[in-house]
C-alpha positions in Angstrom: 0.0 -0.1 -0.1 2.6 2.3 0.9 4.6 1.9 -2.3 1.6 2.7 -4.4 0.7 5.4 -2.3 4.3 6.9 -3.4 3.6 6.0 -6.9 0.9 7.9 -7.5 1.8 10.7 -5.3 0.4 10.4 -1.8 2.0 12.1 0.5 0.7 12.4 4.2 2.0 15.9 4.1 0.0 16.7 1.0 -2.2 20.0 1.7 -5.1 21.6 -0.4 -3.9 22.4 -4.1 -0.4 21.3 -3.4 1.3 18.2 -4.8 0.1 15.7 -7.5 -2.6 13.9 -4.8 -5.4 16.4 -5.4 -5.4 14.7 -8.9 -5.4 11.3 -7.8 -8.8 12.2 -5.4 -10.0 13.9 -8.3 -9.6 10.4 -9.8 -11.2 8.6 -6.6 -14.2 10.8 -6.2 -14.6 10.7 -10.2 -14.9 6.8 -9.9 -17.2 6.8 -7.2 -19.2 9.0 -8.3 -19.6 7.7 -11.6 -20.4 4.1 -10.3 -23.2 5.3 -7.9 -24.8 7.2 -11.3 -24.8 4.0 -12.9 -27.6 3.0 -11.0 -29.4 6.5 -11.5 -29.2 6.0 -15.0 -30.3 2.7 -15.5 -34.2 3.5 -15.7 -34.1 6.0 -19.0 -32.4 3.7 -21.5 -34.9 0.7 -20.6 -38.2 2.7 -20.2 -39.2 0.4 -23.5 -38.3 -2.8 -21.6 -40.0 -2.0 -18.6 -43.3 -0.5 -20.0 -43.9 -3.9 -21.6 -42.2 -6.2 -18.8 -44.0 -4.6 -15.7 -47.2 -3.2 -17.9 -46.5 0.7 -17.3 -47.9 3.8 -18.4 -45.9 6.7 -19.3 -46.9 8.4 -16.2 -45.5 5.6 -13.9 -42.5 5.4 -16.5 -41.9 9.2 -15.2 -42.0 8.0 -11.9 -39.8 5.4 -11.9 -37.3 7.9 -13.4 -38.0 10.1 -10.6 -37.8 7.4 -7.8 -34.2 7.1 -7.3 -34.4 10.8 -7.8 -36.5 10.9 -4.4 -33.9 9.4 -2.2 -31.1 11.0 -3.8 -32.8 14.6 -3.3 -33.9 13.4 0.4 -30.2 12.3 1.2 -28.6 15.3 0.2 -28.9 17.8 3.3 -28.2 14.9 5.6 -25.0 13.8 3.6 -23.8 17.3 3.4 -24.1 17.2 7.3 -22.4 14.0 7.9 -19.4 14.9 5.4 -18.7 18.0 7.5 -18.9 15.4 10.5 -17.3 12.7 9.7 -15.3 13.3 6.5 -14.8 12.2 2.7 -13.7 9.1 3.1 -16.1 7.4 5.5 -19.1 8.5 2.9 -17.1 7.5 -0.1 -17.8 3.9 1.2 -21.8 4.5 2.4 -22.8 5.6 -0.8 -21.6 3.3 -3.3 -22.4 0.4 -1.1 -25.8 1.4 -0.3 -26.8 2.2 -4.5 -25.4 -0.7 -5.8 -26.5 -3.0 -2.9 -30.0 -1.9 -3.7 -30.3 -2.0 -6.9 -29.6 -5.8 -7.2 -32.9 -6.0 -5.8 -34.2 -5.3 -9.4 -33.9 -8.3 -10.5 -36.6 -9.8 -8.1 -39.4 -7.2 -8.4 -42.5 -8.4 -9.5 -44.5 -5.1 -10.4 -44.5 -1.1 -10.3 -44.5 -0.7 -6.7 -41.4 -3.1 -5.7 -39.4 -1.2 -8.3 -40.3 2.1 -6.9 -39.2 0.8 -3.6 -35.9 -0.7 -5.0 -35.1 2.5 -6.9 -36.0 5.2 -3.7 -33.4 2.8 -1.5 -30.7 2.6 -4.1 -31.4 6.6 -4.3 -30.2 7.1 -0.6 -26.8 5.7 -1.5 -26.5 7.7 -4.6 -27.4 11.0 -2.4 -24.2 11.0 -0.5 -23.4 12.6 -4.0 -22.7 15.0 -5.4 -21.9 16.6 -1.7 -19.2 14.2 -1.0 -17.0 14.8 -4.1 -17.7 18.2 -4.1 -16.3 18.4 -0.5 -13.1 16.6 -1.9 -12.5 19.0 -4.0 -12.9 21.9 -1.9 -10.5 20.3 0.3 -8.2 19.4 -2.0 -8.0 22.3 -4.8 -7.3 26.1 -4.7 -9.8 28.6 -5.8 -8.3 28.9 -9.1 -8.9 25.7 -10.1 -11.8 24.7 -8.2 -15.2 25.1 -10.8 -13.0 23.2 -13.7 -12.0 20.6 -11.0 -15.6 20.3 -10.2 -16.9 20.5 -14.1 -14.1 17.6 -14.8 -15.5 15.5 -11.4 -19.3 16.3 -13.0 -18.4 14.5 -16.2 -18.6 11.2 -14.4 -22.4 11.4 -14.4 -22.5 11.5 -18.3 -19.9 8.8 -18.8 -22.2 7.0 -16.1 -25.1 8.0 -19.1 -23.2 6.8 -21.9 -22.4 3.4 -20.2 -25.8 2.8 -19.3 -27.2 4.3 -22.5 -24.8 2.7 -24.8 -25.1 -1.3 -23.0 -28.0 -1.5 -21.4 -30.6 -1.9 -24.3 -28.1 -4.0 -26.2 -28.2 -6.6 -22.8 -31.4 -6.1 -22.0 -32.2 -7.5 -25.7 -29.7 -10.5 -25.0 -30.4 -11.2 -21.6 -33.6 -9.4 -20.2 -33.8 -6.0 -18.9 -34.2 -7.6 -15.0 -30.0 -9.1 -15.7 -29.0 -5.8 -17.1 -30.5 -3.5 -14.9 -29.2 -5.7 -11.4 -25.8 -6.1 -13.2 -25.2 -2.3 -12.7 -24.6 -3.4 -8.9 -21.6 -5.0 -9.0 -19.5 -1.7 -10.2 -20.5 1.0 -7.0 -19.8 -1.9 -4.5 -16.1 -2.4 -5.9 -15.7 1.4 -6.2 -16.5 1.8 -2.7 -13.8 -0.6 -1.6 -11.2 1.3 -3.7 -12.3 4.7 -2.7 -12.1 3.7 1.1 -8.8 2.0 0.5 -7.2 4.5 -1.6 -8.6 8.2 -0.4 -7.0 10.2 2.5 -8.1 13.4 4.2 -5.8 16.2 3.8 -3.6 16.5 6.9 -1.9 20.2 6.6 -4.6 22.2 5.3 -4.8 25.2 7.2 -7.8 26.3 5.4 -9.2 23.4 5.6 -11.9 22.3 8.9 -11.5 19.0 10.2 -14.4 17.1 10.8 -16.5 18.3 13.6 -18.0 15.9 15.8 -19.2 17.9 18.8 -22.8 19.0 19.2 -24.8 20.3 16.2 -24.1 24.0 15.5 -28.0 24.8 14.8 -26.9 28.6 13.8 -24.9 27.5 10.9 -27.5 25.5 9.6 -30.2 28.7 10.2 -27.8 30.6 8.5 -27.5 28.4 5.3 -31.1 27.7 5.1 -32.0 31.4 5.1 -29.3 32.6 2.8 -31.3 34.3 0.2 -28.4 33.4 -2.5 -28.1 29.5 -1.5 -31.9 30.1 -2.3 -31.8 31.2 -5.3 -29.5 28.9 -6.8 -31.1 26.4 -5.6 -34.7 27.5 -7.5 -33.3 28.1 -10.3 -31.2 25.0 -10.9 -34.5 23.0 -9.9 -35.9 24.6 -13.4 -32.7 23.5 -15.4 -33.1 20.0 -13.5 -36.7 19.6 -14.5 -35.1 20.2 -18.4 -32.4 18.0 -17.8 -34.2 14.9 -16.4 -37.3 15.2 -18.5 -35.0 15.6 -21.3 -32.7 12.0 -20.4 -35.9 10.3 -19.3 -38.0 10.7 -22.6 -35.4 10.9 -25.3 -35.4 7.3 -25.9 -39.3 7.3 -26.2 -39.5 10.3 -27.8 -37.0 9.3 -30.6 -38.8 6.0 -31.1 -42.3 6.8 -31.1 -42.2 10.4 -32.9 -38.8 10.6 -35.0 -39.0 6.6 -35.7 -36.1 5.3 -34.8 -35.1 1.8 -33.2 -34.4 1.1 -29.6 -30.9 0.6 -29.9 -29.9 3.6 -31.8 -32.4 5.9 -29.7 -30.1 4.2 -27.0 -26.9 5.6 -29.1 -28.7 8.9 -29.6 -29.2 9.2 -25.4 -25.3 8.4 -25.4 -24.6 11.0 -27.4 -26.7 13.5 -25.4 -24.5 12.8 -22.0 -21.4 12.6 -24.4 -22.0 16.4 -25.2 -22.5 16.8 -21.3 -19.1 15.4 -20.8 -17.4 18.5 -22.9 -20.1 20.5 -21.4 -19.0 20.7 -17.8 -15.2 21.1 -17.8 -16.0 23.6 -20.6 -18.5 25.8 -18.4 -16.3 25.5 -15.4 -13.1 26.7 -17.1 -15.1 29.4 -18.9 -15.8 30.5 -15.0 -12.5 30.3 -13.6 -10.5 31.9 -16.3 -12.5 33.8 -19.3 -15.8 35.2 -16.4 -13.1 36.0 -13.7 -14.9 33.5 -10.9 -18.5 34.4 -12.1 -20.6 31.1 -11.9 -24.0 32.6 -12.6 -22.9 33.7 -15.9 -22.5 30.3 -17.3 -26.0 29.0 -15.8 -27.5 31.9 -17.5 -25.8 31.1 -20.6 -27.3 27.5 -20.3 -30.5 28.5 -19.2 -31.0 31.0 -22.5 -29.8 27.6 -24.6 -32.2 25.3 -23.2 -34.7 27.6 -24.0 -34.4 27.8 -27.8 -33.4 24.4 -28.2 -36.5 22.5 -26.0 -38.3 24.6 -28.6 -36.3 22.9 -31.9 -36.9 19.5 -30.2 -40.5 19.4 -30.8 -39.7 20.0 -34.6 -37.9 16.7 -34.6 -39.7 13.8 -37.0 -39.4 11.4 -39.6 -38.0 13.8 -42.3 -35.3 15.2 -40.0 -31.9 14.8 -41.6 -29.4 12.7 -39.3 -26.8 15.2 -39.0 -29.5 17.7 -37.8 -30.6 15.4 -35.1 -27.5 14.6 -34.1 -26.5 18.2 -33.6 -29.7 19.0 -31.7 -29.3 16.2 -29.5 -25.6 16.8 -28.7 -26.0 20.4 -28.2 -28.9 19.9 -25.8 -26.8 17.5 -23.6 -24.0 19.9 -23.6 -26.3 22.7 -22.1 -29.1 20.9 -20.3 -26.6 18.0 -19.0 -23.2 20.1 -19.2 -24.2 22.7 -16.4 -23.9 20.4 -13.7 -21.0 21.8 -11.1 -21.2 25.4 -10.8 -24.5 25.5 -8.7 -22.5 23.2 -6.5 -19.5 25.6 -6.3 -21.8 28.8 -6.1 -23.8 27.5 -3.2 -20.8 26.2 -1.2 -18.8 29.8 -1.8 -21.9 31.7 -0.3 -21.4 29.3 3.0 -17.8 29.6 3.4 -15.7 26.6 3.7 -16.6 25.4 7.3 -20.8 25.1 6.0 -19.8 24.1 2.2 -21.0 20.4 2.5 -24.1 21.5 4.1 -24.5 24.4 1.8 -24.2 21.7 -1.4 -26.0 19.5 0.1 -29.5 22.0 0.8 -29.3 23.3 -2.7 -28.8 20.2 -4.4 -31.5 18.8 -2.4 -34.1 21.9 -3.4 -32.6 21.8 -7.1 -33.6 18.2 -7.2 -37.2 18.5 -6.8 -36.9 19.3 -10.6 -35.8 15.8 -11.4 -38.5 14.5 -8.9 -41.3 16.3 -10.4 -40.4 16.9 -13.9 -40.3 13.3 -15.6 -43.9 12.5 -14.5 -45.2 16.0 -15.6 -43.9 15.6 -18.6 -45.1 11.9 -18.8 -49.0 13.0 -17.8 -49.2 15.7 -20.6 -47.6 12.9 -23.5 -50.6 11.2 -21.9 -53.1 13.8 -21.3 -52.7 14.9 -24.7 -51.5 12.3 -26.6 -48.5 14.7 -27.8 -45.0 15.5 -26.5 -45.7 19.0 -27.7 -46.7 20.2 -24.9 -44.1 18.9 -22.6 -41.5 20.1 -24.7 -42.9 23.9 -24.1 -43.1 23.0 -20.3 -39.4 22.9 -20.6 -38.9 25.7 -22.7 -40.9 27.9 -19.7 -39.0 26.0 -17.0 -35.7 27.2 -18.5 -37.0 30.6 -18.8 -38.1 31.0 -15.0 -34.4 29.5 -14.6 -32.8 32.6 -16.0 -35.2 35.2 -14.4 -33.9 33.7 -11.0 -30.5 33.9 -12.0 -30.8 37.7 -12.7 -31.2 38.1 -8.8 -28.6 36.5 -7.8 -25.6 38.8 -5.7 -22.5 37.0 -6.5 -20.8 40.1 -4.7 -21.9 38.3 -1.5 -19.9 35.0 -1.8 -17.9 34.5 1.4 -15.3 32.4 -0.2 -14.1 34.3 -3.7 
């Protein structure tokens, strides 16, 4: 272990912003986050199989897409509180083990309610992220690299989406959807063991607070919860979550029913959308750090305006749409609607300061993820009620517009860490 640690740059004296180990930390948290997110992204590529296998309506499919989001959302603030108290390393182990352990149960579910229960419980394990990964980056990276590092870290979500979108439909066609989705449970458990083995907390980081094990400081919680700017960040990004998870949750069904492509090809388009997000997250982070002078709001405004326009274009797609145009619109939608994640986490933590960074990230993420919880079922209900996806796309257009309006009221000058 010592030799391996020396080879990867692990020195017990490393501090935040120094040495090679901060990049090892980024790799460890990336791996753990990606493995847990395999669980969250496993439902969308399998929606056609779940509709037939469990006799579901589009509304029920939307509920399943949101099921893991419920546990994920509900555990955000507790995860932020816990990581501030017990540290990153333990939480990197707990989260993936819970997520992977429960998703194995999808193999045995017999109906809609059983699937809902399993996915909600698996979502609690996923809910250790993004607060844990963000806290690790805040501990190890200096301000000048922080948004870029978190942008890179957030690409783990999109890589998970690419893996599930490209792999699961083929696995389901050959082995059945139960084996396909349950197979996603082994990877998080393995990643948890590796993360716990190799991750280390910074030892000499004067600017990083040690985990706090004393009585809960309720005044700190009150300060975070009542912070006007943190709340605005959370509410604005709730609208962006509506757009992101409705888009990813229904893209496969929309392309098969409205555009007339095969299930396997539609899964490939979903993978391309996630690939767009892979490029978007580090680029938006670099824009924030290097071009916009540390502003996190400006990249989010670009994203909101882009989604507003692209959601209008999406409903114009049809069987006669040229493939290059189809690919371009989907990848650009993924680049913005999936690629924005990370800026909100950095911004919320900077309004709260280092001591309460985990709590602020968890609180903001918990509120934002209400959009993940409500967006897909509302989109699906609109499709069921009208027999068309057009109203659903206009719903995303309106959500993006509200997000842009809320972002305009955020006062970045009030950040405690700049």
